[in-house]
N, C-alpha and C positions, 0 to 999 in steps of 0.2 A: 307190694309193701302195704302193711296196715299201719296207719298213723292215727293216734288218739290224742285229741286236744283236751287237756284237763285244766281245771282251775275253778275258783269260786264264782258265784253269780257276778256278772258284770266284768269278768276278766277279759272278755272278747273272744270266747271260743267260737261262737256262731259267726261273728264278723270275720275272724281269721279263716275259718273253714270255707266261707263263701269266697274269700280272696284267694286262698291257696288251691282250691279245687282245679282251677284251670292251669295255674302255673305248674302244679305237680301232675296234672292230667289224671286225676283220680275222681271216682264217684264220691260225692259228699253226702253224709247223713248227719243230721242233727238228731241225736238220740231222743230228746224230748218230743220233737216233731214226729218222729217215727212212732213213738208210743201213742201220741194223740191220734194220728191217722189210723193206726191199727185198732185202737181201742174205741174209737168214736167218742172220746171224751177228752177234754183238755186236762192238763196236769192238776189245776186246782180242784176240778170235779172229781178226779181220781182220789186225791188226798181226802176230800170231804166225804165221799161215799164209802171209801174202802180203807183209808188210813195210810200212813207212811210205809208200814211194813209191806203191805200189798204192792204199793208203788215200787218199792225197792226190788221186790221179786220180779215185777214186770221189767224194770230197768235192766236187770241181769239177763232175763230171757231175751230181750231185744238186742242187748249188747252182743250176746252170743250169735244171734241171728244175723246181724249186719257184719259180724266178724267172720262169717262163713265165706265172704268175698275175699279173694286173695289180695286184691288191691283196693283199698278203701281209706277214706279220710273221715274220721268220726269226731264230732263235737259232743263230748259227754256232758251229762248234767253235773252240776257242782258236787253232788254227793256220790256219783257213780264209783269213783275209785275207793270210797270209804266203806263199802258194804259188800258182803257176800264174796269176798276174795276177788273182786273184779280187777283190782290193781295187778295182782299176780297174773291173772288171765291176760290182761292187755300187754303186760311186759313180755309175757311168753310169746304172744302172737305178733308183736310189732314194736313200733317206736312210740313211747309215751312222752308228751310234751306238756310241761306245766307252764301255763301262761300266768306268770307270777306278777300280776298288776298290783299296784299299791292299794291298801284299803280305802284311802280317800277317793281314788278313781272309781273303785267298784261301788262305793256308797253313792257317789254322784250318778252313776249309770243306773243303779237299781231303784233309786228312790222314786223315779217317775213310773216304775213298773210294779210297784208294790201290790196292786190289785190282781195282777196275773201271777204273782209268786206267793204260793200258799204259806210259806214259812215267814213271810214278811208283812202280810196284809194288815195286821193290827198294830204295827210299830210306828211310833213317832220318829222324827229324825234322829234324836239322841239315842233312842232305843235301837234304831237301825244301825247306827255307828257301832254301838256296843255289841250288837248281835253279829255283825260282820267280823269284827275283831275277834270275838270269842270263837265263832265257828271256824274262822280261818286258822286260829291256833290249834283247834281240835283236829282239823283236817290236814295240817302241815305234815304230820308223819306219813300220811298217804301220798299227798302231792309230791313230797320230797323224794319219793322213790322213783320219780320220773327220770328217764334217761337223758332228757334235755330240759333244762329250766331256763326260761327266758323272761325278761321284762318286755312285754309286747310293745311298749311305748318306744323302745329303742330300735325298733326294726321297721322297715318297709317291706312290701311283698317280695321284692327281688332279694333283699338281704336275708329275709327269713327263709325263703325257698332255698337259697344257697346253703344256709346253715342246716336245714333239714336234710338236704341231699347229701351233705358231707357226713351227717350222722347216720343216714341209712346205709352208707357204704361200710360202716363199722359194725353194723348189726347183722 
């Protein structure tokens, strides 16, 4: 089974991927980390040198590459489902899970990481809040297509694993 964790920056995709990989007994890939390792550049460097469009094409390329595995757990970048028909691809191949954390939680989590997030690095706290809310609204139509939508704050590893396993039986 292929499982894709979706959501905005700070929703907890990498955190939950690390937690779930052993309980689901699946290899785990953080898509951003895969891109960085394969390209030899970090995400901000890719954005700066080549631009967002280039990054989005790389993202799709590596999404397809990790999806060649029959059984895999993938933490996607926040924009992954929103570009190049990636959401359709992921839904076709496996289970998509939107980690629908509250905007306040996501802002708190990403404000300490602004320097490593190219779309946020020049924003003050008020601008960051506005940006998160605006982008979240833009991306909701894509995230909302997920087969499973959860508030990650309401789950522990055991209960989320059970929820995922019950959903994978339906797909």
